[in-house]
N, C-alpha and C positions, 0 to 999 in steps of 0.2 A: 681373625684377619684384620689388619689395620687398613682403613680406607683413607683416601687423601682427596682434598679439594683445594683448588687454586683459583685466585682471582687477580687480574691486573688492576692496579689503581694508579691514579696520578694525583699527587699532592702539590698544591700551589704554593710557591715561595712568596714570602712577604713582599719581596721586590726582586728583580732580576739579580742573579748571583753569578758574578764573573770571576773566572780564574784564567790562567794563561792560555788554556786551550779551548775554552767554551764559555757560553753564557747560558744558564738554565733558568727557566721561569716555572717549570713544574718538575717534580721528582717522580719518575715512574718507579713503582715497586711491585713486587709479587707478594700477595698475602696467601699464606698456606695454613691449612689445618689438617691434623691427623686425628682420626677417630677410631676408638676401639669398640668392641662389642658390648662393653659395660657402661657406655654413656660418657666416657671421658674424652676430652678434646684437648689437644696440644696445638698451640698457635706459634707462628713465626712470620717474620717479614724479611725480604731480601731485596736490595736494590741492584745487586749484581755489580760487575766491573764494567762500567759503561765504556771506558776507553779501550776495552778489549772486545767490544761489540755485544756484550750481554744485555739482554732486554727481558722484561717480564715474559714475553712470548718464547724466547729461546730457553729461558730457565724452566718454564712450564713444559716445554717439549722434552727436556731432559728428565723431568720428574715423571711425566706421562710414560716414558719408556721404562721407568723403574717400578711402576705400579705393581706388576706381577710379583715383585720381590718384597713387597711391604707386608711382612708377616708379624704375628704377635710377639715373637721373640727377637725382632729386629734389633741389632746392636749398632752403636756408633761406629764400631770398627768395620762392620759390614758395609755401612754407608760409605765410609772412607775408601773401601776397596772397590765399590761399584761406581763411584762418581769422582771426577777430578775436583780439585780445589776450585771454588767459585760460588756464585750466588745460589745455584740450585741446591748444592750440598749444604750450604749455610742454612737455607730455609728448612730443609728436612732435618738436619742435625739439631737445630734449635727447637723446632717443633717437637722432636722426639724427646729432648730434655724436658720440655714443658709437659708432655704427655706422661712421662714416667713420674714426674713430680705429682701430677694429679692422681695417678694410679696408686702411688705409694703413700702419699701424704708427707713425703720428705722433700723439703724445698731443694732446689738445685744447688744453692750455695752450700748446704750441708752435704749433699751427695758428692760434691767435688772436694770436700774437706776444707772449706774456708771457715774462718771464724765469723761471728755475726757481722753482717755488712755495715760498713760505716759510710757516711756521706763523703763524696768526692767533689773536687772543684774542677769544672770543665773549662777549657778554653772557649772563647767566643770568637767566631771567625768573621773577619771583615773582608768581603770580596773586593775586587778591583773596581775602580771608578775614577771619575775626574776629581779635581781637588775639592770642589764644594761637596760632592757626595762623600768622599773619604773623611773630610772633617766632620760632616754631619753624623756619619756612622760612628766615628770615634766619640763624639759628644754623647750620643745616645747609648754608648756602651760603657759609660763611666762606672756603672754598678758592677762591671765584670773586672776582676783583678788580673785575669790572664787573657790576652788577645792573641789570636793567630791571624797574621796579615798575609793575604795572597799578594804575590808580586810577580813581575815578569821581567823581560829584558830591558824595558824602559822605565818602569815604575817600581822602584825598590827603595833606595835611600830616602827619596823625597816622601814616600808613603810613611816610612818609619818616623821621619821628622814631623810630618803633619799630625800623625796620630799622637805622638808624645806632646805636641803643643796643646792638643785638645784633651788628652788624658795622661797627664804627666806621671801618675803613679802606676801606670799599666806595666805588667810584665809582658814581654813580647817574644813570640816565635814567628819566624817568617817562613813561608812555603812557596817555593818557586815552581812546583809542579812540573819538573823536568825542563824548565825553559832556559836555564843558564848554560853558558859554556864554562869550561874549566877556567879560562882566562878571566871571565867576568867574576866567577866565584872568588878567585884568589884576590882580585882587586877589591871586592866588596867586603870580604870577611873582616879585615881590621877596622873598617869604618862601622860595620854593623856592631862589632864588639864595643867600640867606643860609644855607640849610641845606647848600649845596654841590652841589645838583643840577646836572648838566652840560647837560642838554637836555630839552625837552618834546616828545613825539611826538603828533601829530594831536590837538590839544586840541579843535578845533571840528568840528561835523558837516560832511561833504562838502557843498559848495554855499555854505558860509558863509565861505569863505576870504577874500572881499573885505574882511571886517571887519579883517583883519590888515594891510591896506595902510596904511602910514604909522605902524604901531605901532613904537615904539622899545623893543623887547623886551630886557630885561636878560639873557635866556637864548636860545640858539639854539632855533629851532622847526623840527621835521622834519615833512614831509608824508608820510603813509603812505597811508591810504585815499584821500586826495585826489590821489595820484600813481599812475597806472596805467602809461602808456607815454609816448613823446615828445610825444604830443598834449596831455598834462597840463601841460607846462612853461609854456605861455603864461599860465596863471593861478596858477602857483606862484612864479615869479620875482618878487622884490620883496615877497613875503608870508612866505615861509619861507626859512631859511638852508640847510636840508638836505632831501634826499629819501630815503625808504626804498624801495629797489628790491627787489621780490620777483618771482621768476621766474613764479610763478603769476599775478600781476597783469599783468605786461607781455607775457607770452606766450613766455617762453623765454630762453635765454642770448643768442641773437642780438640780440633787441631790448634786453635788459638792457645789453649792451655799448654799443649805439648810444645808449641813454638815458643811460648814464653819461657818454659823450663829450659829448652835447648839454648835459647838466646842468652839467658842469664848465666848458664854454664860457660858461655864464651865471653862473658864480661860485658855484654851489651845491655844498655838501659832500655826500658820498655815505655812505649807510648801506645795508647789505644785510640783508634780513630773511627770515623764513620763515613759512609757514602751518602749522607743525608737520609731522610726517612723519618718515621714517627717514633714515638716512645717504645713501640713494640720491637723495633730494631735496636734501640739503645739498651733495653732491659738485659739481654744476655751479655752484652759488652760491659755493662756496669759491674758484673762479677769479675771480669778480667781487670777492670779499672782499679780494683782493690790492690792490685800488685804493681801498678804503673806509676812512674815518676811524672808522666804527663798524660792528661786525659783530654780528649777532644770528642765529646759526645753531645754536640750542640745542635744536631739536626732538627729537633722539634722547635728550637728557638728561631730557626730561619724560615719556618713554614707558617702559613696562616692558620691551619687547623691541626689537630692531633687526635689520638685515639680517645674513646669514651672514658677510659681510665688512664690518664696520662701519668708519666713520671713527673715528680715535683722538682722544679727548678726555682731557686731563689738566689739572685745575685751570683749566678754561676755555680752555686752549690746544689748538687743533685743528691736526693735521698733514694733509698732502695725502692725498687718497683713494688707495687702492690701485687700480691700473688694472683689476683684476678686478671692482671695484665699478662704476666708471664712468670713462670718459675716457682 
């Protein structure tokens, strides 16, 4: 029989992190471990989908209800059938991958058929702030070649211009976190393209994606909050060019891989993102990052502390996680 333990944690941000809908000073996560009878332990971390009300406590409650079904032969498919997409299933799915790797001696990347893992370059995210703060953050981020800029209804073009003045060589993606109207998007797109922005992430509120149908956008548009799992793809294709896959949204690495396959069959480009958190949350997402045009796994860079065996970041380049961390 597999046993399970959970613990709620709060990881302090280096400084308050502001996006269009909130400011966070600490990132709450759920730490989960699965144990078999032979002394093997699989680990995982989930932040959940905060804007849908998920918390470590709510995820833990979902997992507690599933404990009677945690048997030695538990499969990823069974997990997917018993839990909806979200943070609880993400934690269990990723911990199960780690447990199976420990039991078999076969690393997860081999088990899912990937070639040897290569380093990837992550975006580094600049949260919203006043002009002085934005300029300071841009100067401090000069070692990062790709920046993701949080924007809202008032702070957008000016943010891009300020960042480019402080970090002229930066590649840029902007993320509106659902805050724009269609009219504002259409107004900003040509100017963002002229400034050299590469992509716009989730400009419109969830449920307003139909407004993008037929839009001849001068820039790629990526669906984040509008994309959860494979069921989202029916209303994304033809409206967005990319999807941002997050393990917390789709419910784990198993669904993330299936979602990536289905999206590519529809001609959609791939991005992998995160809900903040430590290196333990980034490690399984790093495997998906091997397939993605855009990688946004900078959670540990925004926090004061990390796991005892962290992932290694150097100027935005991430190398494969140590097996003692995950996988």
